C-alpha positions as CSV (number, residue, x, y, z in Angstrom):
1,M,-15.8,12.1,-10.4
2,D,-12.2,11.9,-9.3
3,K,-10.8,8.4,-9.2
4,M,-8.0,7.3,-6.9
5,I,-6.3,3.9,-6.8
6,V,-4.6,3.4,-3.4
7,Y,-2.2,0.5,-2.7
8,F,-1.6,-0.1,1.0
9,D,-0.3,-2.7,3.4
10,D,-0.9,-0.9,6.7
11,A,-4.3,0.9,7.3
12,G,-2.9,3.3,9.9
13,Y,0.0,4.4,7.7
14,A,-2.3,4.8,4.7
15,L,-4.7,7.0,6.7
16,Q,-1.8,9.3,7.6
17,L,-1.0,9.8,3.9
18,L,-4.6,10.1,2.9
19,Q,-5.7,12.6,5.6
20,P,-4.7,15.7,3.7
21,M,-6.8,14.6,0.7
22,L,-9.9,14.1,2.9
23,M,-10.1,17.8,4.0
24,P,-13.3,19.4,2.7
25,A,-11.4,22.5,1.5
26,R,-9.3,20.4,-0.9
27,R,-12.2,18.4,-2.3
28,Q,-14.0,19.6,-5.4
29,A,-16.0,16.5,-6.5
30,P,-16.9,13.1,-5.1
31,T,-14.1,10.5,-5.3
32,L,-14.1,6.9,-6.3
33,W,-11.5,5.2,-4.0
34,V,-10.2,1.9,-5.2
35,L,-8.4,0.3,-2.3
36,V,-5.9,-2.4,-3.2
37,G,-4.8,-4.4,-0.1
38,C,-1.2,-5.7,-0.3
39,A,-1.1,-8.3,2.5
40,P,2.2,-8.9,4.2
41,R,4.3,-11.7,2.7
42,V,4.4,-15.0,4.5
43,T,8.1,-16.0,5.0
44,H,9.4,-19.1,3.3
45,H,10.0,-20.7,6.7
46,V,6.3,-20.3,7.7
47,S,4.9,-21.2,4.3
48,K,6.5,-24.7,4.7
49,W,4.3,-25.4,7.7
50,V,1.0,-23.7,6.8
51,T,-1.4,-25.0,4.2
52,R,-2.4,-23.0,1.2
53,S,-6.0,-22.8,2.5
54,A,-4.8,-21.5,5.9
55,R,-2.7,-18.8,4.1
56,E,-5.7,-17.7,2.1
57,S,-7.9,-17.7,5.2
58,W,-5.3,-15.5,6.9
59,R,-5.2,-13.1,3.9
60,G,-9.0,-12.8,4.0
61,K,-9.0,-12.0,7.7
62,W,-6.2,-9.5,7.2
63,A,-8.2,-7.8,4.4
64,E,-11.4,-7.6,6.4
65,K,-9.6,-5.9,9.3
66,A,-7.6,-3.5,7.0
67,F,-10.7,-2.5,4.9
68,E,-12.9,-2.0,8.0
69,D,-10.4,0.6,9.2
70,L,-10.3,2.5,5.9
71,V,-13.7,2.2,4.2
72,P,-15.7,4.2,6.7
73,V,-13.3,7.1,6.7
74,L,-13.0,7.2,2.9
75,G,-16.7,6.7,2.4
76,Q,-17.7,10.0,4.1
77,G,-19.0,12.9,2.1
78,G,-20.6,10.8,-0.7
79,D,-17.5,9.1,-1.9
80,Q,-17.6,5.6,-3.2
81,V,-15.1,2.9,-2.0
82,R,-14.3,-0.3,-3.8
83,T,-11.9,-2.9,-2.4
84,C,-9.7,-5.6,-3.9
85,M,-6.6,-7.6,-3.0
86,A,-3.4,-7.5,-4.9
87,T,-3.2,-10.8,-6.9
88,T,-0.8,-10.2,-9.7
89,S,2.2,-7.9,-10.3
90,L,1.2,-4.4,-9.1
91,I,1.9,-2.9,-12.5
92,A,-0.5,-5.3,-14.2
93,Q,-3.1,-4.8,-11.5
94,T,-2.9,-1.0,-12.0
95,E,-3.3,-1.4,-15.7
96,S,-6.4,-3.7,-15.3
97,L,-8.0,-1.3,-12.7
98,I,-7.5,1.6,-15.1
99,K,-9.2,-0.4,-17.9
100,V,-12.1,-1.1,-15.6
101,H,-12.5,2.3,-13.9
102,G,-11.0,4.7,-16.4
103,P,-8.2,7.1,-15.9
104,A,-7.2,7.4,-12.2
105,R,-4.5,8.8,-10.0
106,V,-2.4,6.1,-8.3
107,L,-1.1,6.4,-4.8
108,D,1.4,4.0,-3.3
109,A,0.6,4.2,0.5
110,R,2.6,1.1,1.4
111,R,4.8,1.4,4.5
112,P,8.5,1.4,3.5
113,K,10.4,-1.5,5.1
114,V,14.1,-1.5,6.0
115,G,16.1,-3.8,3.7
116,Q,13.1,-4.6,1.4
117,N,12.5,-3.2,-2.0
118,L,8.9,-2.5,-2.7
119,Q,7.5,-3.5,-6.1
120,P,6.6,-0.5,-8.3
121,V,2.8,0.1,-8.9
122,T,3.1,1.8,-12.3
123,A,5.4,1.4,-15.2
124,A,6.6,5.0,-14.8
125,Q,7.6,4.5,-11.2
126,L,11.2,3.6,-10.7
127,P,11.9,0.6,-8.5
128,E,13.5,1.4,-5.2
129,Q,17.3,0.9,-5.1
130,R,18.1,0.1,-1.5
131,T,21.3,-2.0,-1.6
132,M,23.0,-3.6,1.3
133,L,25.8,-1.1,0.9
134,A,23.3,1.8,1.5
135,M,22.0,0.1,4.6
136,V,25.5,-0.4,6.0
137,T,26.4,3.2,5.2
138,V,23.3,4.4,7.1
139,A,24.1,2.2,10.1
140,A,27.7,3.4,10.2
141,G,26.6,7.0,10.0
142,V,24.2,6.6,12.9
143,G,26.9,4.8,14.9
144,L,29.3,7.6,14.1
145,L,26.8,10.2,15.3
146,G,26.4,8.3,18.6
147,V,30.2,8.2,19.1
148,V,30.7,11.9,18.3
149,D,27.8,13.0,20.6
């Protein structure tokens, strides 16, 4: 049985990345999908006004919605699906999931965000290096294209 650990924060984006893997021609054996939901972060400003229990309740509702979009699609064809939420650093979570489920492929299906570096999911993955200078350079390049056109 193939084992796949998938980190995601947006079910629609994750489905786009997983769709090629779900094609019957590419599948050889049933797959165990371990979905790890990475709920969006609550900003510091909001966290000052919302209680811890309200934040946990929101995370639970977010997880229910996200998993109900993915589990039926991934569970087709005899595949097994297990779900969990990211609770520790993602590298530590990956290591603990590999200890529990055995060797597995790891897919980072989180949506990239402008100006935010995503935490790596394995020790071998290099952290993203998006600096403010890079963002300014991209914005200047787009502006220059608009002026030239």
